[in-house]
N, C-alpha and C positions, 0 to 999 in steps of 0.2 A: 729123780730129784736133782741129782748132781748135774745132769744135762741141763735142767731148767736154770739152775744157778749159773752155769757157764754162759747160757744165752743172755741172762739178765746182765751179767758183767759186761759182755760184749756190747749190749745195747747201751748200758750206762756209760761205757767208755766212748762209744760213738757220739752219744749226746754231749758228753763232757768235751770231747774233741771238737764237736760241732759248735758248742757254745764258745769255746776258746777262739775258733776260727771266725765266728760271727763277731766276737768282741774285737778281734784283731782287725777285721774288715771295717767295723764301725770306728775304731780308734784311728785307723788310717784315713778313713773318709773324713773324720772330724779334723785331723791334721791338714789334710788336703783342702778342706773347706776353709779352715783358718788361714792357710797360706793364700788361698784365692781371695779371701776377704781382705787380708792385709795388703795384698798387691792392688786390689781394687780401691781400697781406701787411699793407698799411697798414690795411685794413678789419679784418683779423684782429687786428692790434695794438690797434685802437680797441675792438673787441668784447671782447678780453681785458682791457683796462684797465677797460672799463665793468663787466665781470663782477666783477673784483677790487674795484672801487669799491663796487658794489652789495653784494658780500659783506661788505666792511668796514662799510658802512652798516648792513647787517642785523646784523652782529656788535655794533656800537655800540647798535643798537636793542634787541637781545636783552640786552645788558649793562644798559642803562637799565631795561628791563622787569624784569629780575631784581632790580636794586637797588631799583626801585620796589616790587616785591612784598615784598622783605625789609623795607623801610621801613614798608610798610602793616602787615605782620605784627607788627613791633615796636610800632608805634603801637597796633594792636589789643590786643596783650598788655598794654601799659602802661595803656590805657584800662580793660581788664577788671580789672587789678590795682587801679587807682585806685578803680573802682566798688566793688570788694570791700572796700577800706578804708573808703570812705564808708558803705557798708552796715553794716560792723562797728561804726563809730562811732555811727551812728544807732541800731543795736540796743542799744548800751551806754547811750546817752542815754535810749532808751525804757525800759530797765530801771531807770534812776535815777528816771525820771518815775513809773513804776508803784510804786516804793518810797517815793515822796514822801508818800503818805498816812500812813505810819508816823512821819513826822518831826514834831517838836514845833511847828514853825512852819507846818504845813499849814493850820490854820484862818486864819492871817493871810494866807497866799497865796491861799486861796479867797476871802476877803473882798476882797482887792485885785482879783481877777478879776471878781467880781460888781460892784464899784464901777466898774470900767472899762467894763462893759456899761451901767450906769445912766447914765454920762456921755454916751452917744450915743443914749439913748432918752428920749422925752418922758413926762411924767406923774409921779405920785407913788405909784402902786401897781404892783407888779411880781410876776411869777411866776418863781421860780428853780427850774429843773430840774437835778437833780444825780444822781449815782450813788446808788442806794438806801442804800449804806453811809454816805453823807454827809448824808442828810436830817436825822438827829438832830443832827449837827454844825452844820447851818445854823441851826437854832433856838437852840441853846445858845451858840454862840460867833460864828458868821459874821455873822448878821443884826445883833446889837448892834454889832459892829465896823463894819459897813457904814453903819449909821445915824450913828454917831459920825463916820465919815470924811466922809459926805455933808454932815452938819451943819457940819463944819469948813470945808467949801467953800461954805457958804451955801445948801444945798439940803435941804429937808425931805422925808423919805420916810415916807409915811403907812402903807403896808402892804407887807410882803414875805411872800410865800407860798412855802413850800418843797414841791416835788413830786419824786417819783422818776422818773428817765428810764426808758423801757421796756427799755433794755439797759445793760450795764455800760460804764463809761468809766474811763480811767486817773486822771481828776481834773478839776477845773474845773467849770463850770456853763454852762447855757444860760439866758438871761434874756430875758423878754418881758413884755408888758402883758396883763392879763386880757382874754381874748376877742380879742386882736390876732393878726395874722399875721406881724408882724415879730419875729424872734428873733435875739438876738445870741449866737452860739455861741462861748463862751469855754472850751470843754473843752480839755484838753491836746492831744487828737488834732487838733482844728480849728486850734489855735494852731500846732502842728507843721506843718500843711499850709499855713497862711497865710504862715508865715515860712520855708518850705522853702528858698527861694533864699538868704535870709540865713544860715540854718543851714549850707547847703552852702558858702557863701562863707567862713564862719568855719572850717569843717573844712579847706577848701583852704588858707586863710591859715595855719592852725596846724600843718598836717601836711605839705603838699606844697611842693616847690620851685617857683620861678617857671616852670620848663620844664614841670613836671607840671600846673600850673594852667591851661595853655593848652588851650582846648576844641578 
């Protein structure tokens, strides 16, 4: 009987010890699970915040890109409109230039252009090439005026020869020395090209606002 009681006690102790061990394992597992869940929740929160932040950044970037595209398009439209205005003004100026031949002071203008060329050329004999419509005018009115003008500046001009250019020009003349390679091109077209930046600046100053003048 005593032996049976001893066995029962040992069994009960084993069961009790086993129950404690099981409880300890379960408690540890619960703590571990809680820690894992806490870490997972914290990581999930961080991931979520990062996703939201990235989405916000992308949203800002998309907004900035959209605004930049709008600004570029506005600038492109303004530049196109500005160039259309500049072209229209240049066309109007070109029309006035082409009509200048009919003006009463055209011989005087032409004489001034020839004289301007002579001032940068050496010698006293020159060949003046002009539109064929102006060749007769050179001999009758322009050359006498040029000689007088040069004489007033203390320079004698021995010979001025008028020739027709191979093609038409709006006005003005090309001046050189006989047999020489240096030609001073003072046709209206060449002057328009030489002074294109000045002409553009004058157009901008007279027509556009300071904002529109920014390149």
